[in-house]
MARSE-13696 format. One record per residue (C-alpha): x, y, z; residue number from 1. Coordinates in steps of 0.5 Angstrom, whole numbers, plus 500, padded with zeros to 3 digits. Layout:
! MARSE-13696
xx->X&yy->Y&zz->Z&pos->NUM;
...
//
This chain:
! MARSE-13696
xx->476&yy->700&zz->524&pos->1;
xx->478&yy->707&zz->528&pos->2;
xx->479&yy->710&zz->520&pos->3;
xx->472&yy->708&zz->518&pos->4;
xx->469&yy->715&zz->523&pos->5;
xx->474&yy->720&zz->519&pos->6;
xx->472&yy->721&zz->511&pos->7;
xx->479&yy->719&zz->507&pos->8;
xx->483&yy->725&zz->504&pos->9;
xx->489&yy->720&zz->502&pos->10;
xx->495&yy->717&zz->506&pos->11;
xx->499&yy->719&zz->510&pos->12;
xx->499&yy->728&zz->512&pos->13;
xx->493&yy->728&zz->508&pos->14;
xx->490&yy->722&zz->512&pos->15;
xx->492&yy->727&zz->519&pos->16;
xx->489&yy->732&zz->516&pos->17;
xx->483&yy->730&zz->516&pos->18;
xx->482&yy->727&zz->523&pos->19;
xx->485&yy->734&zz->525&pos->20;
xx->479&yy->738&zz->521&pos->21;
xx->473&yy->733&zz->524&pos->22;
xx->477&yy->735&zz->531&pos->23;
xx->475&yy->741&zz->530&pos->24;
xx->469&yy->741&zz->527&pos->25;
xx->467&yy->737&zz->533&pos->26;
xx->470&yy->743&zz->538&pos->27;
xx->466&yy->749&zz->534&pos->28;
xx->460&yy->744&zz->534&pos->29;
xx->461&yy->743&zz->542&pos->30;
xx->461&yy->750&zz->543&pos->31;
xx->455&yy->751&zz->539&pos->32;
xx->451&yy->747&zz->543&pos->33;
xx->454&yy->750&zz->549&pos->34;
xx->452&yy->757&zz->547&pos->35;
xx->445&yy->754&zz->545&pos->36;
xx->444&yy->751&zz->552&pos->37;
xx->446&yy->758&zz->555&pos->38;
xx->440&yy->761&zz->559&pos->39;
xx->436&yy->767&zz->556&pos->40;
xx->435&yy->771&zz->563&pos->41;
xx->429&yy->774&zz->565&pos->42;
xx->427&yy->780&zz->561&pos->43;
xx->426&yy->786&zz->568&pos->44;
xx->419&yy->790&zz->565&pos->45;
xx->418&yy->787&zz->558&pos->46;
xx->413&yy->791&zz->556&pos->47;
xx->417&yy->798&zz->560&pos->48;
xx->421&yy->795&zz->555&pos->49;
xx->418&yy->795&zz->549&pos->50;
xx->414&yy->802&zz->551&pos->51;
xx->422&yy->805&zz->552&pos->52;
xx->424&yy->802&zz->545&pos->53;
xx->418&yy->807&zz->542&pos->54;
xx->418&yy->812&zz->545&pos->55;
xx->426&yy->814&zz->544&pos->56;
xx->427&yy->814&zz->538&pos->57;
xx->426&yy->820&zz->533&pos->58;
xx->426&yy->815&zz->526&pos->59;
xx->418&yy->812&zz->529&pos->60;
xx->418&yy->819&zz->529&pos->61;
xx->414&yy->823&zz->524&pos->62;
xx->419&yy->826&zz->519&pos->63;
xx->424&yy->823&zz->524&pos->64;
xx->422&yy->829&zz->528&pos->65;
xx->422&yy->827&zz->537&pos->66;
xx->416&yy->833&zz->538&pos->67;
xx->411&yy->829&zz->533&pos->68;
xx->412&yy->823&zz->536&pos->69;
xx->405&yy->821&zz->538&pos->70;
xx->406&yy->820&zz->547&pos->71;
xx->399&yy->819&zz->549&pos->72;
xx->400&yy->814&zz->553&pos->73;
xx->392&yy->811&zz->551&pos->74;
xx->395&yy->811&zz->544&pos->75;
xx->402&yy->808&zz->547&pos->76;
xx->399&yy->802&zz->551&pos->77;
xx->393&yy->800&zz->543&pos->78;
xx->401&yy->800&zz->540&pos->79;
xx->403&yy->795&zz->544&pos->80;
xx->396&yy->791&zz->545&pos->81;
xx->396&yy->791&zz->539&pos->82;
xx->404&yy->788&zz->538&pos->83;
xx->403&yy->783&zz->542&pos->84;
xx->395&yy->781&zz->539&pos->85;
xx->399&yy->779&zz->533&pos->86;
xx->405&yy->775&zz->537&pos->87;
xx->399&yy->770&zz->539&pos->88;
xx->397&yy->774&zz->545&pos->89;
xx->405&yy->774&zz->548&pos->90;
xx->410&yy->778&zz->551&pos->91;
xx->416&yy->776&zz->551&pos->92;
xx->418&yy->775&zz->558&pos->93;
xx->425&yy->773&zz->556&pos->94;
xx->432&yy->779&zz->555&pos->95;
xx->434&yy->775&zz->548&pos->96;
xx->427&yy->774&zz->546&pos->97;
xx->424&yy->781&zz->548&pos->98;
xx->429&yy->784&zz->544&pos->99;
xx->428&yy->780&zz->538&pos->100;
xx->421&yy->782&zz->539&pos->101;
xx->422&yy->789&zz->539&pos->102;
xx->427&yy->788&zz->533&pos->103;
xx->421&yy->786&zz->530&pos->104;
xx->416&yy->790&zz->532&pos->105;
xx->418&yy->796&zz->534&pos->106;
xx->416&yy->800&zz->528&pos->107;
xx->408&yy->799&zz->527&pos->108;
xx->408&yy->805&zz->533&pos->109;
xx->410&yy->809&zz->527&pos->110;
xx->405&yy->805&zz->522&pos->111;
xx->401&yy->807&zz->527&pos->112;
xx->401&yy->814&zz->528&pos->113;
xx->399&yy->815&zz->520&pos->114;
xx->393&yy->810&zz->520&pos->115;
xx->388&yy->813&zz->521&pos->116;
xx->384&yy->820&zz->521&pos->117;
xx->386&yy->820&zz->528&pos->118;
xx->391&yy->820&zz->529&pos->119;
xx->394&yy->823&zz->524&pos->120;
xx->390&yy->829&zz->526&pos->121;
xx->394&yy->829&zz->532&pos->122;
xx->400&yy->828&zz->530&pos->123;
xx->398&yy->833&zz->525&pos->124;
xx->397&yy->838&zz->531&pos->125;
xx->403&yy->836&zz->534&pos->126;
xx->406&yy->839&zz->528&pos->127;
xx->402&yy->846&zz->529&pos->128;
xx->404&yy->846&zz->537&pos->129;
xx->412&yy->847&zz->535&pos->130;
xx->411&yy->851&zz->530&pos->131;
xx->408&yy->856&zz->534&pos->132;
xx->413&yy->856&zz->539&pos->133;
xx->418&yy->851&zz->540&pos->134;
xx->423&yy->852&zz->544&pos->135;
xx->430&yy->857&zz->543&pos->136;
xx->436&yy->854&zz->543&pos->137;
xx->443&yy->855&zz->542&pos->138;
xx->447&yy->853&zz->536&pos->139;
xx->452&yy->848&zz->539&pos->140;
xx->458&yy->850&zz->533&pos->141;
xx->457&yy->858&zz->531&pos->142;
xx->454&yy->859&zz->538&pos->143;
xx->449&yy->864&zz->537&pos->144;
xx->442&yy->863&zz->540&pos->145;
xx->437&yy->860&zz->534&pos->146;
xx->430&yy->857&zz->533&pos->147;
xx->428&yy->851&zz->529&pos->148;
xx->421&yy->850&zz->527&pos->149;
xx->421&yy->844&zz->525&pos->150;
xx->416&yy->842&zz->517&pos->151;
xx->412&yy->848&zz->516&pos->152;
xx->405&yy->844&zz->518&pos->153;
xx->400&yy->846&zz->512&pos->154;
xx->397&yy->839&zz->513&pos->155;
xx->397&yy->832&zz->512&pos->156;
xx->395&yy->830&zz->505&pos->157;
xx->396&yy->822&zz->502&pos->158;
xx->402&yy->821&zz->497&pos->159;
xx->404&yy->817&zz->491&pos->160;
xx->408&yy->812&zz->497&pos->161;
xx->404&yy->815&zz->505&pos->162;
xx->403&yy->821&zz->507&pos->163;
xx->407&yy->829&zz->505&pos->164;
xx->404&yy->835&zz->507&pos->165;
xx->399&yy->840&zz->504&pos->166;
xx->403&yy->844&zz->497&pos->167;
xx->399&yy->850&zz->498&pos->168;
xx->398&yy->853&zz->505&pos->169;
xx->396&yy->860&zz->508&pos->170;
xx->403&yy->858&zz->511&pos->171;
xx->407&yy->859&zz->506&pos->172;
xx->410&yy->864&zz->502&pos->173;
xx->412&yy->862&zz->495&pos->174;
xx->415&yy->856&zz->499&pos->175;
xx->416&yy->859&zz->503&pos->176;
xx->416&yy->860&zz->511&pos->177;
xx->411&yy->865&zz->513&pos->178;
xx->414&yy->872&zz->512&pos->179;
xx->411&yy->875&zz->519&pos->180;
xx->411&yy->868&zz->523&pos->181;
xx->419&yy->867&zz->522&pos->182;
xx->420&yy->875&zz->524&pos->183;
xx->415&yy->875&zz->530&pos->184;
xx->421&yy->868&zz->531&pos->185;
xx->428&yy->873&zz->531&pos->186;
xx->422&yy->878&zz->537&pos->187;
xx->423&yy->872&zz->541&pos->188;
xx->430&yy->870&zz->540&pos->189;
xx->432&yy->879&zz->541&pos->190;
xx->428&yy->879&zz->548&pos->191;
xx->432&yy->872&zz->550&pos->192;
xx->439&yy->874&zz->547&pos->193;
xx->438&yy->881&zz->548&pos->194;
xx->446&yy->882&zz->547&pos->195;
xx->446&yy->876&zz->540&pos->196;
xx->449&yy->880&zz->534&pos->197;
xx->445&yy->875&zz->529&pos->198;
xx->440&yy->870&zz->532&pos->199;
xx->438&yy->865&zz->527&pos->200;
xx->430&yy->861&zz->524&pos->201;
xx->429&yy->856&zz->521&pos->202;
xx->424&yy->851&zz->518&pos->203;
xx->423&yy->846&zz->513&pos->204;
xx->419&yy->846&zz->507&pos->205;
xx->415&yy->840&zz->506&pos->206;
xx->411&yy->840&zz->498&pos->207;
xx->411&yy->833&zz->494&pos->208;
xx->417&yy->830&zz->495&pos->209;
xx->422&yy->836&zz->495&pos->210;
xx->424&yy->839&zz->501&pos->211;
xx->428&yy->844&zz->503&pos->212;
xx->430&yy->849&zz->509&pos->213;
xx->430&yy->856&zz->509&pos->214;
xx->434&yy->859&zz->515&pos->215;
xx->434&yy->866&zz->517&pos->216;
xx->439&yy->870&zz->521&pos->217;
xx->438&yy->878&zz->523&pos->218;
xx->444&yy->882&zz->524&pos->219;
xx->440&yy->887&zz->530&pos->220;
xx->446&yy->892&zz->530&pos->221;
xx->446&yy->893&zz->522&pos->222;
xx->438&yy->893&zz->521&pos->223;
xx->439&yy->887&zz->517&pos->224;
xx->436&yy->880&zz->514&pos->225;
xx->439&yy->874&zz->510&pos->226;
xx->437&yy->868&zz->508&pos->227;
xx->440&yy->862&zz->506&pos->228;
xx->436&yy->856&zz->502&pos->229;
xx->440&yy->850&zz->499&pos->230;
xx->447&yy->854&zz->497&pos->231;
xx->443&yy->862&zz->495&pos->232;
xx->443&yy->868&zz->499&pos->233;
xx->439&yy->872&zz->499&pos->234;
xx->438&yy->880&zz->504&pos->235;
xx->434&yy->885&zz->505&pos->236;
xx->435&yy->892&zz->503&pos->237;
xx->432&yy->896&zz->505&pos->238;
xx->431&yy->898&zz->514&pos->239;
xx->427&yy->893&zz->517&pos->240;
xx->427&yy->897&zz->526&pos->241;
xx->428&yy->894&zz->531&pos->242;
xx->421&yy->890&zz->530&pos->243;
xx->422&yy->889&zz->524&pos->244;
xx->415&yy->891&zz->522&pos->245;
xx->416&yy->891&zz->515&pos->246;
xx->417&yy->883&zz->515&pos->247;
xx->410&yy->883&zz->519&pos->248;
xx->405&yy->888&zz->516&pos->249;
xx->408&yy->884&zz->510&pos->250;
xx->412&yy->890&zz->506&pos->251;
xx->418&yy->887&zz->506&pos->252;
xx->417&yy->879&zz->504&pos->253;
xx->423&yy->873&zz->506&pos->254;
xx->421&yy->870&zz->498&pos->255;
xx->423&yy->877&zz->494&pos->256;
xx->429&yy->879&zz->498&pos->257;
xx->435&yy->881&zz->494&pos->258;
xx->439&yy->876&zz->490&pos->259;
xx->447&yy->874&zz->492&pos->260;
xx->448&yy->871&zz->488&pos->261;
xx->453&yy->869&zz->482&pos->262;
xx->458&yy->876&zz->481&pos->263;
xx->454&yy->879&zz->487&pos->264;
xx->456&yy->875&zz->492&pos->265;
xx->463&yy->878&zz->490&pos->266;
xx->463&yy->884&zz->488&pos->267;
xx->456&yy->888&zz->492&pos->268;
xx->456&yy->892&zz->497&pos->269;
xx->450&yy->889&zz->499&pos->270;
xx->451&yy->882&zz->500&pos->271;
xx->457&yy->884&zz->504&pos->272;
//
């Protein structure tokens, strides 16, 4: 009668092994049952928690840049309301349930920022504002004062999937950021850090599915600018002056500098 509760695996030690497995299974079942009955603690400020999850994650912003996220309260609250409405009008008020809700819904914040023309215009305005007055920082690795202009704001245009930047714009010179604008940013850096021997400006150009970063370094004491694109390097070979007038006036362009690639990189004194 006692053996009727177990499956038959043979005689002797086999029967003991079967009992042991069943005992272990019963223990696991009891443990899982205990876990499932653990109360889900109340969530403190569910709406604020959801809002923070949206606003604290740069991956939810256009091109994964926090500067491009729409933080207008009216827009943000509307996105939260939409998520709640999609959940039968309910916002979970328990911690685990709220965590699951956020995981499944928070990406709506990213898509909502490109969903309407009004929202896209706001994103573009944020890009322009950053490009025109990007903060001065210090490169943590090199200690060089720098400005990251972000993505050159050439305007949003429809791509095969989603949205990208307009490939044609006055802000570009042969797929490079406008020389005069970069020069003005270098002068901002020089004013803020007159003692620096090197000053850097970085800009990202996005055209169709093609993305590249242009890094411009100015060495004021050498009266020289070096530009890195991909693995290539280019340098100025004419005087620029302390005001960088040739770049601002257009007689020198970042898109048409002397190439320091191939053999020139090791042998040409202009590339040293």
